[in-house]
C-alpha positions in Angstrom: -11.3 -52.2 38.9 -12.6 -49.0 37.6 -12.7 -50.5 34.2 -15.0 -53.4 35.2 -17.7 -50.9 36.5 -17.6 -49.1 33.2 -18.1 -52.4 31.4 -21.0 -53.4 33.6 -22.6 -50.0 33.0 -22.2 -50.4 29.2 -23.9 -53.8 29.3 -26.7 -52.5 31.4 -27.3 -49.6 28.9 -27.3 -52.1 26.0 -29.9 -54.2 27.7 -32.0 -51.1 28.6 -31.9 -50.0 25.0 -32.8 -53.4 23.7 -35.9 -53.5 26.1 -36.9 -50.0 25.0 -36.8 -51.1 21.4 -38.9 -54.2 22.1 -41.5 -52.1 24.0 -41.8 -49.6 21.1 -42.1 -52.4 18.5 -44.7 -54.2 20.6 -46.8 -51.0 20.8 -46.5 -50.4 17.1 -47.5 -53.9 16.2 -50.5 -53.6 18.5 -51.7 -50.3 17.0 -51.2 -51.5 13.4 -53.0 -54.8 14.0 -56.2 -52.9 15.0 -56.0 -50.8 11.8 -55.5 -53.9 9.7 -58.6 -55.6 11.1 -60.8 -52.6 10.2 -59.2 -52.4 6.8 -59.8 -56.1 6.0 -63.4 -55.7 7.0 -63.8 -52.7 4.8 -62.2 -54.5 1.8 -64.5 -57.5 2.4 -67.6 -55.3 2.3 -66.4 -53.2 -0.6 -65.7 -56.3 -2.7 -69.1 -57.8 -1.7 -70.8 -54.6 -2.9 -68.9 -54.6 -6.2 -70.0 -58.3 -6.7 -73.6 -57.4 -6.0 -73.5 -54.5 -8.6 -71.9 -56.8 -11.1 -74.6 -59.5 -10.6 -77.3 -56.8 -11.0 -75.7 -55.6 -14.2 -75.5 -59.1 -15.6 -79.2 -60.1 -14.8 -81.4 -59.1 -17.7 -84.6 -59.0 -15.7 -83.1 -56.8 -12.9 -81.5 -54.5 -15.5 -84.9 -54.0 -17.1 -86.4 -53.1 -13.7 -83.7 -50.6 -13.0 -83.9 -49.0 -16.4 -87.7 -48.7 -16.2 -87.7 -47.3 -12.6 -89.4 -43.9 -12.6 -87.0 -41.1 -11.6 -88.9 -38.2 -13.1 -89.4 -36.1 -10.0 -87.8 -33.0 -8.6 -84.6 -34.6 -7.3 -84.2 -37.4 -9.9 -84.3 -40.1 -7.3 -86.8 -43.0 -7.4 -89.4 -42.8 -4.6 -89.3 -46.6 -4.2 -87.2 -49.6 -5.3 -88.8 -52.7 -6.8 -89.1 -55.6 -4.4 -87.2 -58.0 -6.7 -84.1 -55.8 -6.4 -84.5 -55.5 -2.6 -84.9 -59.3 -2.3 -81.8 -59.8 -4.6 -79.6 -57.5 -2.6 -80.9 -58.6 0.9 -79.8 -62.2 0.1 -76.2 -61.0 -0.6 -75.6 -58.4 2.1 -73.3 -59.7 4.9 -74.9 -60.6 8.2 -74.9 -57.8 10.8 -75.2 -55.1 8.2 -78.1 -53.0 7.0 -78.4 -51.4 3.6 -80.3 -48.9 1.5 -80.7 -48.9 -2.3 -81.1 -45.8 -4.4 -82.0 -45.6 -8.1 -81.6 -42.2 -9.7 -80.7 -40.2 -12.8 -77.1 -40.0 -13.7 -76.8 -36.3 -12.7 -78.5 -36.8 -9.3 -76.6 -36.9 -6.1 -78.4 -40.1 -5.0 -77.8 -39.4 -1.3 -78.6 -41.8 1.6 -81.7 -40.9 3.6 -80.0 -41.5 6.9 -76.5 -41.0 8.3 -74.3 -43.5 10.1 -70.9 -43.5 11.7 -69.3 -45.6 9.0 -71.0 -46.2 5.6 -69.8 -48.2 2.7 -71.2 -47.2 -0.7 -70.9 -48.5 -4.2 -72.6 -47.3 -7.3 -73.0 -48.5 -10.9 -74.5 -47.1 -14.0 -77.0 -49.3 -15.8 -77.6 -47.7 -19.2 -79.6 -50.0 -21.4 -80.9 -53.4 -22.2 -81.9 -54.9 -25.6 -85.1 -52.8 -25.9 -84.5 -49.5 -24.0 -81.8 -46.9 -23.5 -82.6 -45.1 -20.3 -79.5 -44.7 -18.1 -79.9 -45.0 -14.4 -77.5 -45.0 -11.5 -78.0 -47.6 -8.8 -76.3 -47.1 -5.4 -76.0 -49.3 -2.4 -75.2 -47.9 1.1 -74.2 -50.4 3.8 -73.5 -50.0 7.5 -73.2 -52.0 10.6 -76.6 -52.8 12.3 -77.3 -50.4 15.1 -74.9 -47.7 14.3 -76.0 -44.1 13.9 -74.2 -40.8 13.4 -73.0 -39.5 16.8 
């Protein structure tokens, strides 16, 4: 009779261990699924920004505008960006996101003028077109609408 109690205690311990493992696995899956959602969103935005940069580089008119943008000031950053480039980028930025475009010299920092909690940035060097060699760096900063640095 003493042996039957030991067997019951063993089975109960196995069931408790099994439930503990299930609980830990469930919590782990929940935590990682939240990280994965943010990671997928980040990958989507990054690939979209790379596509925008590629399209800018392949468009002869926009390349010319970028190369001819005046960056000859103290910090090497253009004071304004041509409206054609703004229109081109605004049509391609994902809904719910704001952006900022900077054109600057290669050696410039090309920093954003505002700070947000999570910013996605992509840059590309546009060096020349058929007529001119005047390398410029174009940079896009993108963030969720309504977010600010806390």
